[in-house]
N, C-alpha and C positions, 0 to 999 in steps of 0.2 A: 282787509281784516288784520293782517300782520304787517308791521312796518319794516321796511328794509333797513338794516343797521348799516351805518356809514362809519368807517374808521375815523377816529379823532384826528390822526395824523396820517397823511399819505406819503410822507417822506420815509425812505428806507432808514431803518435804525442803524446807527453807527456803532461799531464795537466799543465797549467801555475799556479804557486802559487798565492794565493789571494792577497798577498802584492804587487806583480808586477802589477796585474790588478788595484789595488787601487792606486798605484804609477802613472800609466798612466792616470787614471781618474783625479787625483789631478793635474798632469802636464798639461793636456789638459784644465782643468778648469782654472788654473792660466793663461795659455796662452790666453784664451778667455777673461778673465777679463782684462788683460793688453792690449789686442787689443781694447777692448771697451773703456778703459781709454784713449788710444792714439787717438781714433776717437773723443771722447768727448772733449779732450783738443784742438784738431785741430779745431773743430767747435767753441769752446770758443774763440780761437785766431782770427778766421775769423770774428766772430761777434764783438769782441772788435775792430778789425781793421776797421770794417764798421761803428763804432760809437755807437754800441748798448752796453749798460751797464746794469748790473742787479740792480744797485741802482742809 
């Protein structure tokens, strides 16, 4: 009735070097900052198009 699950890899996992973890952290952080910048620029363009100015 139920199938027995078999792991995809039977090799023991090796620890990931710290520099790879740090690299992924920096990459994800930069991506989130760029996404926030894109959203803020979009809001700024929409507000300028609606006639709102900061000065």
